[in-house]
N, C-alpha and C positions, 0 to 999 in steps of 0.2 A: 516488764511486761507489758504492760498497756500502751505505754510511750512507744516503745516501736512498734508494734501492732498496729495503731491508730495512722501511721501516716503512711504506710502500708498499704493500708485500706485506701487510704485518702488518693496513691498514687494509681489505683486499680480504679476507682471510679471513675477516673478522670481522662481513661486510657480510651484514646480514638473516638475518630467523628470526620469520615468523610462517605460519604454517600449522595444523591442529587434528589433531583426533582423532577415531576410530571406533569403532564397535563393539567391542565382544569378538570378532575372529575369530583368536585363537590365533595361527599364526605366517600366515594368509593375508595374500599381497598384496594390495592395494586397488590396482588402478585408476585414473584421475581418474573415470569412468562410474560407479565403486564408490561414491565418494567423494559425487558428487553426488546417487546415489539415494539414499545415507543421510541426506544433509540435507535433501531433500524430502520424506523421511518423517517426518523429527522436529523440526525445528526449529519454531519457535514461533509464528514470524512469520507462518506461512503460515497456524496457524489464523485468526490477527489478520485475514488478510485476507478469507479465507473467512465469519468473521463481519459484516464490513463489507458485504459481496455480500449476505450473508444478512437486514442490516439493511437492504438499500436495496429488496430482494425484499418485504419486509414496507409498507415506503415504498408502493412501486407496489400493492398489493394495499389498502392506504389511499385512495389516488386513485382505484383503480377502486372503490371502493362507492361514488362518487355517482354511479354509473349503474344503482344497485339502489335500489332501493324502498324506504323505512327503516318497520318494522312495530314495535310498540312496544306492549306489555300493560301492563296499569295498571287495579291492585284496590285502592280504597280502603275502609276499615271504620270506621264512627266510629256512639259511643254519647254523645247529648249529655244536658244535665240536665233536660230536658222536649223535647215534641213542638214543630216548629216551626208559627205561626199566623201569620196571617194577619189585623190588628187591620182590621174596617170599624168606622168611624167619621165620623157624616154623614147624608147627606140626599137622598131620588131622589124624582121626579115620575111619576107614569104619562102615558102618550102618551094623549092624548085619543080616539083610538081606544077603545081600552082604558078609559077612561073613560065613553063613552058607552054600552059594551057593558055595562060594568057597574053602570052608574045604571040600567037598566034606564027611561031615557028622562025620571026621576025628576031634576027640575033640580038639586033642592035636595041630592040624591045626590052628581049630579056634581060640584056645587063643591066638597061636603066632598074627594070622591076628588080633584080637583085641585088641593088644596094638596099642599105637601111633606112626603114621609112622612120622618120621622128613623127613622136606621139605626146600631145600635150593639151587633157580632155579632163573637165570633172566632171564626175559621173555620181548623181542622188542616189545613195542607198537607204535611205531611212528620210518620212516624214518628222518636222518638228515637234508635233502632234503621236506622242505613241503612249499605247496602253498595251499593259504586258500580262497577262492572269494564266496561273498554272496549278494544277495539283499535284503533288508530290507524295511518293508513297517510298516509306522506307521497313525492313522489316530482318533483323538480326538472325541468322540462320544456325549460326554457332557462336558461343561468346565464352569459349572454354571452360562451360561448368558456373560462370562468376553467376549468372543468371539462374542459376539452381539453388546457389548457395545465398542468395541475396531472398530468391525464397523463403529457404527455408527459416532463415534467420528472422524473417517477418513472423513466421507461421508460431515457431518458439517467443518473440516478444508478447503476443497475445499473449501463449498460455502464462508468461512471467507475471503479465500486469493481472490474470485471471490469478493466480496467486497471491499477489498483492492485493487484490479485492480481500481473496478469500484471508488475509492476515490482517486487512484492517477491521473486516466483522468481528473477526476474534480477539479483535483487540478491544473494539468497541461493546461486545461482549463480556469480556473479564473486566472488565472498567466497572460496568452493569454489577455485574455481580460481588465485584469487590465492595462497590458503595451501596449495595442494598446489605450483605453482611455486617458492614461496619455500622450502617442504622443498625440492624436490627439487633447488634451490641449494644452502641449505646443507647436502644430505648430498654433492655435487658439493665442495665446500668442503671438508668435513671428510675426504674420500677425497683431495683433491688433498693438503689440509696433513697426512694418512699417508706418502703418500707421497713428500712432500716432505721431511718425517723420516728415511723410512728412505733418501730416499739422500744427504741429510748425514750420518746413522751413518754409513752405508757410506764415504764423503768422510771424516768422522772415524776412523776406523779405517786407513784407506789411508795418511791423513797421521802418523796416532802410527808406522804401522810403518815409515816413507820417514822421521821425523824419527830415530826409535831406533834404523836402521839408520846413519844417521850421512849422510843425503840432504845433496849440497852446497846445493840450492835452499831443500830445508825448513826452515825455522828456529822455532824457540819461538814467535816471534807467529805464525807460520802454524799450528802446532798449538793455541794458544789460538784465532784466529782459526775455526776451524771450530768447536771446543769452546762458542763461544759463539754460534754461528750454530746449532748444532744446541740449545742451551738455549732461544733465542728462540724454534727453530720447534716448540718442543714449548708453546710458551704460544700459539703458533697455534693447536697443536691442542686442545687445552683450551679455549680460547674457539672453536671452530669447533663443537666438542659441544656446547657451550652454547648455541649458536646454531642446531643441530640438534633439538638439546631442544626449545627455547621456539618454532621452529618446528611440530613435531607436535602443540605443545599447543594453538597458534593454530588448526591445523586440526582438532583433536578438535572446539575448541572451536564454529567453524563449522559444524560436523558435525553441531551436538546432541549429540555425544557426554557421557558422565559421565568425571567426570575421574580414574577409576581405571581406565578400557581402556585398552588399546593395541592398537598394530596397526605393519603395515610395510605401505611402499609400493614398487609396481612403479615400473620403468624409464619415466617417463614418454618420449612418441616428440617425434620433433624437432616444430618449430611448421610448419606448413605457411604460406608468405608467400600474401597476397590476389593475387589475380586482377583485380579488380575495380579503375577508375577509379575517383578521388574524387570525381567527379558522381554516379555510380552509385549510390555510399555514400551522398551524401546525400541524395539522393531516400529511400532507404531508410529514413534515418533517419528524414525526416521524415513516411513512412506508417506507419514501426513504432514509431519510439519511444514509449512509455507517456505521457511528461509532455506529449509535444505532442498525441498523442489526447485526453488528458485536458482539455489545454487548449480544443482543439477542440470536443470535446462541450461543456464550459462556454461555450463562444461558444455553441451550438446553444441550451440551456438560458434564454440572456441574451434570444433571441428568443420562447422561451415566458415568460417573465417579462413579458415587455413585451406580449403578450396576455392575461396575467392582470390586468394594472394595467389597461386598457383596457376591461376588463369591469366596470368602476366605472358608464362613460359605459349600459350598458345595464340594462331592467328584469329582475328576477330571479321567474320563474314558474314556480309550481309546482300540484300538485295535492295536497289533505287529503283523506282517507277516513276517517268512524269509527264502528264499533259498538258501540254500548252497553245496557249490563242493569244495572238497580236491582232488590236485592232488601231488602227492608220488608216488615215484618208489617199495615201500613197500606196500603190499597188504594184510597185516595181524594186528594184533592188534586191535587199536582202526581205524585205515586208512582200516577196511576190507572192504568188499565189499557195507555190509548194512548201512554202517557209509559213505561212502565215497561221499556221495550227498543223498541229502532230504528237508525238508519243516517242518518248524513246524509255528502256530499261536496261538495266546493265546488274554486273555482279562485282562488286569491289572486295576485295581484302587486306589487312593490314595488320599487318606481322612487325612487333618489337623485335629485332635478330640482339639488338645489344642498347640495354637502359643504363650503362654502368651500375650494374647490379642491384638497381631496385627491386625490382621484384622477388630477389632471394633476400633481401632486406625486411619487405613484408611477411614470406614466410616462414622464415626465422623471429620476426615479433611473434605472429600469431601462435607460434610454436611453445612461446613463451611464456604468453598468454594464457594458454593452455595449461603448462603444466601452473601456472598459481595457482589457476583456478583448482586445479585438482585437489593440490597440497592445501588452500582455503577449506574445500568442502571436507578434507580429511580431518581438519581441527572443528567444523562446524558441528563436522558426527559426534568428534569425542565429547563439544561442547555439554551437545542437548542432551548425550547420552548422563554427562555425568550432572546436569541439573535435573535430567529427570531422577535418577537414581538418589540426588536429594530429595525432591520432594516426595519421592516417592516413602523413605526414610522419618519425616516431617510427617507428613499424614500418617505414617503407622505410631511416633512418638505423639502425635496430638489426637488420637485415635483412644489407645492405651491413657491417656491422661484426663480425656473425658470420660471414660469408664470409671477410672479413679475416682477423679474429682466429684463425682454424682455419687457415689458413694458415701464419700466426704460428704457432701452435705447432708447427705440420709443423717449422719453420726451427727452432724454440729447442731441441727435442728430439733434433735430428741435429745441432747447436752443443753441447750438454749431451753427448752420448754423444764427441763428438771429444775435448772440453777432459778428459773423464775416462779416456779413454785416451790422449791428450798427458799428462796428470801421471802417468800411470802409467810414462811412460819417461825423466820428470821436463823436458819440456818446454817448460812452461808454469806460469805461477806460481798458485798456492792460491786466491789473490784471483780471476783469471779463472777458476777450475772455480768456485767460489762464484758469483762472479758471473753466470756460465750459469746456473748449478742455479735463481737468482732469476730470471733471465729466463725463463726452462720456466712457473717456477711464476706468474710476474705472467703472462705469456701467457695459459695455461691457465685463468686465475683472471678474465681478460679474456674470454673466448671464453664460460665461464659465463655473465659478467655481462653479455654480449650476447645473449644465449641467453633471460636471463632477462627483459632487459629487453624482449627480441622477444614474450616471452609476456603480460608486461602491458599490451604495445601491443595484441595481438587482442582480449585479454579486455578491456580499456578499448571499443575501438572496440565489440566486439560489443555492452556493455551501451549504450554511444551507441546501435545502431541498433536495440535491441532484438528480437534476432533470431543465431540460429548463423550465424556467418560459412560454415558448412558448407553453410548453406540457402539461399544468396544465390545 
């Protein structure tokens, strides 16, 4: 019985050790709230989430720019190798009315003027030095609801980024809680190892006195058994101390602390069992879980993407205006006084009457994407509900184990005290006292393990629901 129980106790003593450290606060004790506050201030993953929100807001600003006119200024200065000219080469005829007037009624002169007149001349249109400046304005009047769809997608993109930040916060809090309770568990196991070693040392001393004084019931094998048990317990204590140190290091890392920082932990409060029913917990998860909320927003975005794709069926209508000015030394030709400055305004339309069914393909793709997201949403709802139910059952089981193990600790402690008193009177054998010691240690470690399992179940349920259990 003893040989079977000792390895089990050793395995329990070495259980777990993940938790982390915090900033250098001297001997100040850190509560769970202190650890969470430090992590929320220092953890770099929160900066990543904040940057994602900033990028989403920038995308929204880009989408909103479609509601504003685009104004562009343009200046072009050029110098050519020679002036711009226009060559007139050909002939022209005077109108009959002008021929009669010029001939003064003379038939000969009228016939001469009626002949084609040859022309061959170069006309200067613009100087070789030319500076052109313009101010252009374009504004989309109708985009087939594409503009509205893009803005709606950008708005939901911000909400998705915000849900991502909330998920990151929940992950940081979950990790801190997990490592904090792991550190508490490791501390309890270390203290239990120390107490067990002290009891075995006392039993070793008592057995040695009884053996040396010639007790009829205490033999050398009993004396060696107590020495062996104490040595094994010292090994357990070393392992428990190592687990506690690693648990603190893990906690410090989760809090974003430097490796050289040190801290101590305050005693944690007992976990409070949940009072809500399973249905209420599942409904809370569907309303607050960030993964579910992000997927719901993705389904809504798919509606806007369908609208964006359908905009290809409609014409694009816009207004364009321009103010221009030309600076050149030459004041004739195309750069005369009337043409040197001015403005234009117009309305334009572009309508793809046939695009090879490209728009139809885009619409079908957007609809298929929406069906995919809707199916993923159903799967995620079912998966989250199953996980919530699993944690709910785990918490209920751990809560019952905590109560039962606490009762077992009381009985085991009383049993150990009775065996020690009886052993002093040589009423029980050495192996019975050792077994009573081990049973008490086993019962206490089982109680600590049940409390740790209850804490792990509660924080896992909080993460699935997406909010603190106390707010429900």
